[in-house]
C-alpha positions, 0 to 999 in steps of 0.5 A: 465455466471451471472453478479455476476460471471463475476464480481467475476472473474474479481476481481480474474483475476486481483488479480491472475495476480498481485498476481503472480507478487507480490510474486516475489516483496515480494521475492525481498523485503525479499532479500533486507531486509535480506541484510540490516538487516545483513549488517546494523542491527537495526541501519541501518534499523532505519536510512533507515526508517527515511530517507524513511518516510521523502521522502514519507512525502515530496512526499505527500505534493508536489505530490498533489495526482495526481497519484491517482486522475487521475485514476478516470478521466482516467477511466471515459474517457476510459469508454466513448470510446472517445480517444481524451478525454483520450489523453487530460487527459494524456497530462495534467497529464504529464505536472502536474507531472513535475511541482509537481515533481520539486516542491518536489525536490526543497523543499527537496534541499532547506530545506535539513539542516532543514530536517536533524536536524528535523529527526536525531537531527544533520546535518549529512544527509544534503547532503543526502536530497539534493541527494534525491531531484532527487529521489523525481522528478523521483518518481513523474514522475514514479507514473504519468506513472503508473497512466496512465497504471492503469487508462487505465487498462493496467494490464499486463504492470503495472505488468511487470513494477512493477516486473522488476523495483523491481528486477532491484532496488534490484540488483543495491542497494545491492552493496551499502549496502555491500561495503558502509554500512549505508552511502550507504543507500542514494545512494541505494535509489537514484539508485532504483528510477532510476531503477523504472523510466526507467522500467516504462517509457519503458512500458508506451511508448508501449501504442499507445496514440494519442498526443493532444495539450492542450490549456491553458484553457483546461490545467486549466480546466482539471488540476483544477479538478485533483488537487482539488481531488488530493489535498484532497488525498495529504492532506490525505496521508500527514497526514498518512505519517506525523503520521508515521514520528512523531511516529518515531521521538517520538520513537527516542526521548523517546526511541532510534534509535534501537527501530525506527529500530524495529518499521520500520522493523515490519511495513515494513513486514505489509505495504510492504508484505501485502501492495503488496497484497492490491496493487494486489487487488486494481489495478483493483478495483478502476477504476471499482468502479469509472466507476459505482460510480454514481449508488449506487446499482451497487457500493454497490454490487461491494464493497460487492464482493471486500470485500468478495474476499479480506478477502477470499484471504488474510486470509489464509496468515494472519493465517500462518503469525500469527502462524509462526511469529518468523520464518518470523522475523528470515528469513526476518531479523535476531535473533536480531529482535525477540523483535518485535514478540508480536508487530507483532502478535497484528498488524497482527490481525489488518490487517483483519480490515484494509482489510475491511476498505480499501474495503469501503474507496475506494468509497470516492475517486471514487465518488470524495467526497473530504470533506468526504475523508479528514474527514475520513483520518484525524480523523483516522490518529489522532486516530492512532497517539494518540494510537501509542504515548500512546501505546509506552509510556506505553507498548513499542513495544508491545503497538505499535502493539495493537495500530495498531489493535485498530486504524484500528478497529476504522477506519473500524467502522467509514467508515462503518457508513459513507457508510451505512448512505450516500450511503445506504450500507448494507453487504450481508450475504455471506460477513458476514459469510466469515468475521466472520469465518476468524476473529475467525480463525485469533483470534485463531491463535493469541492466539496460537502464543502468548501462545503455543510452541512445539507440541501443537503449530504446531498441533493446528496451522496446523488445523487452517491453513488447515481450513482457506485454505479449507474454502477460496478455497470452497467459491472462487470456488462457486463464480467463478468455479475455474476449469472452470476459470483455463481451460479458462486461460490455453486455452487462 
């Protein structure tokens, strides 16, 4: 088996493992969203979106990006084969996540009144933010344990933790929506955090890792490197989540809380449902890229391979999504949410550019290029914020969809130019052919979804969907020999 085929198979193997898990996670998300939409309506989803975005923003400030920065250190330590080095990294991480988790919890508890006034314009959710302080601590510890599993490439444990944590979180949260209504959102978020915490701890405890005593000197030296890269990642995440938070506040002040609910519902589909696909694709990609980041030739080859596989695997799903957007909105939410239709069509096309931009951007973290990473994320976020504010001001919800497409097109061009001139990155002809064909199919699906209905819609859309599926299967088969791969997996 060639080196390229081995690499493609590694990408496909990790993606197929997490893809199956993500299907179940998507299903649980669909069920949760359906219950929230039916029991709480657009108003409830708006409240949930504001609470959740605030918690995520605080987490971005307080976590110092440790859950991402440590993956690089663990991947390098694991590749070296030095078990003591791995143990030291893990020990330092566990100490730091407690410190950062408590910092976030105290921040939320102490400023609960201010956060409620800023987010909702009143003090009604002061107690809610106090309770969510516990959630912030639990989420940070959970993120640290998942980072350990990811850095050591314990893919099956991560998959199982994600699956069972999602299912348990769903089961324990739905009763709050049903019996308590909007007032049950905060308790539901809290018990979901407990569920994911206990499940992740259960699987992380199954790792046989040697305990290591770390001196203050080692703690400072190792922790300093984690925190420096993590701080850059944290600042980047803070800008991204801060942008989402500000957009919600802008919509609430210039529109209404129902529009916040529509915006939250629409981008929950993109960020949650397509987001879990990106999670499946990136879980093994980041540690693999970090291991070869010092060799530009190997890094460029892997980035091309990952970009190809990402487009091939995600494009057929995107085409189906663009054609049958109304069906998805009604199934996932209800008829009340049909106003997000056009917004979702434009934003859906933007996923193509988000996918290829993401495949390139991971190199900044893998190389530890803090300044470039910050520059890329801050500028991209400012473009997204400006586009969103202008889009909503002039075109309402539809403008938010178009601004998403524009912002990710810009981000893709920006990241491509950086990696081209800094790391001598060039695209392979294989990728360019794959991307061009799928982008044309996606644009065709968008056009059909916006302009046709009835027999014409279903006739032409079926042709486009089948073309996308057949093209992807054919290209993937050439790279990994699907039948041989499946036979090996079945025999194994």
